[in-house]
N, C-alpha and C positions, 0 to 999 in steps of 0.2 A: 296425066295426073295432076289434081287440081292442088294448088298451095293456099293451105290456110294460115290465118294470122295467129299467130302464138303470143302469148302475153299474160301480163298481171292486170286484172281490172278491179273496179269497186263498184258497188252500188249506194248512191250516196241519198240519204233522206235530204231534202231541199229544206225543210222545216226548220231542224236541229242540229243537221251536219252530220249525224250518225252514219256509220259506213258499214258495210260488209266487204269483203276482200277476199279476191280469189286468183287464181290462175287457170290458163286453159290452152288446149292445144288447137282449139276452133273455140275463138271468140264469141261469133256471131250465133253459132250454135248453143255454147253456154247461155248466153245471154236469153235466147228464146226459153231455154229449159227454166231459168230462175224465173222468168216472169210468167210462163205457162203455169209453174207449180204456185207461185204467190196468186194468180188471178184463181185457181183452183182452191185455195186455202190449204196446200199440202205440201208447202214450203219445209226442208229439213231445220232452218233455223227459225224456233219460234219467237226469237226476239224480230227479228225481221219480218215474220207473218203478221204478229200483231202490229207493229208499226205500218205496215202495208194496210192494214184493215181499219187502222186508227185514221192514217193521214191521206189515204186514197193513192191510187197508182201515178196520178199526176204530179206527185209530190217525191217521184224517186226517178234517179236517171243511173244507166249503166253507163260507165265511163272507163275506156282503156288507159290505163296510167302509163303502160309502155308495152313495146314489143320486144321478144327476145327469141332467145333459140330455145327450142324444145327441152334441151338437155338442162338447161338452166331455170328454166319457168317456175319451178317449186323452190328452189333456192331464192329469187327473187321475193316470191310470194310471203315466204318465210320473215325477209328484210321488211316487207311493207307491213305485216302482222307485227313485227316488232315494232317498228316505229309509229305507227300510225295508231296502234291497239284498237282496232274496231269494236265496237258496241255490240255489232250483230253477229260477229263470228263466236260461235260457242266453242269450238276447237281451236285453241291457240297454236298447235303444230300444224303445218302445212301438210296436206296428205295422210294425216295421222288421226287415229281416234283418240290417241292420250289426251287427256284432260277432261274426257266427258264425264260427267258425274251424273249417276242415276238418281232420282228423286226416292225418297224412303217410300212411296207409294209404289213407285216402279220395281224396287228392290222386293219389297212384299209381294208383289205379284209375280215375280220370276220365283221366289221362294214357293209360293203356293202352287205355281205350276208343275215344280220337280216333286212334291209331296206325294207320295203313295206310289211313286213310279218306280218299280224294282228292276234293275237290270239283272239278268240271268247271267251266271258265270260265263255262259257262252257268247253272250252278246259284249260284256264287258272284255273278253279274250279278243273278240273280232275288231273292236274298236282300237285298242291297244295294237293290234297286228297291222291294221290300216293306216295308224298315225305313224307307226314305225316304217312302214313302206314308204310313205310320203317323205320321210326323213331321209332314208337312204336315196330315193330318187333325187332328192333336190340337192344333197352333197355334192359338191363341187371339188375336185382336185386343185391345189393351188396352180398346175400347169393349166386349167380348163379357164379358171379366175384371170390368169393372165392373158391367155388367149382372147377372151371375151372383151377385155380392157382394150387389146390391140385392135381388134376387128370394129370394135364400135369406134374408136379414136381415129381410124382409118375411113370412117363414114360408112360403115356398112349398115342395113337396115336393121332396128332393133328386133323387128319380128321373124328375120332369118336366124338372126343371133339365138333368140329365145327357142324357135324351132329346133335348132340343132342340138340345144341341151335340155329341152323339155322344162324350162323355168318361167315363172311369171314375170310380169312387167317391173314388179315390186323387187324382185331379186336382183333385176337389171339395173333398176335405180340404185338400191343398196351399193351394188358392186362398184358403180362410178362414182358416188358420192362416199365410197370408202367407209360406209356404215357395216355393210356385210363384208367378210372376208377381208377386214382391215390388216390384219396379221399377214397378208399375201403381198408381197413387196413386187414393184414391177422391175 
């Protein structure tokens, strides 16, 4: 199995010093994706995309700030976001959509897209039933949460633990950071 370098990085504008900060489980691949999207004009950060178009590729560098364990990458990214306050990061919470603000134009487009779409009572019932089934499936008992914490702290592969309980990596991350199931004590 090939070992990839995990860590926190920044994309720095050499002209004005503005930054974009992120973390990745595979730094080289993340660099390639950022630069590919910037070259294509499709980067998710419009601030960074506009600066790239204004100053040119030669005025941006991808720098690894430091390497860390994959379990702590998001934590360190958040610390870097808090300290550096990078101009090109739209979202200020690592790994989260919180803080994203839609423009009034975008809100209006979303409203218009919903106008005239009537959901039948059967459709509404099916949506509610599916959501309830997902909640039940994701619900973990305190014993399961403790077992997950023990297995992960002993070095077991996250994918194996996720497969055992049928949960997403986000739930695993929340359990480890004690954001999800914080009431469950070890």
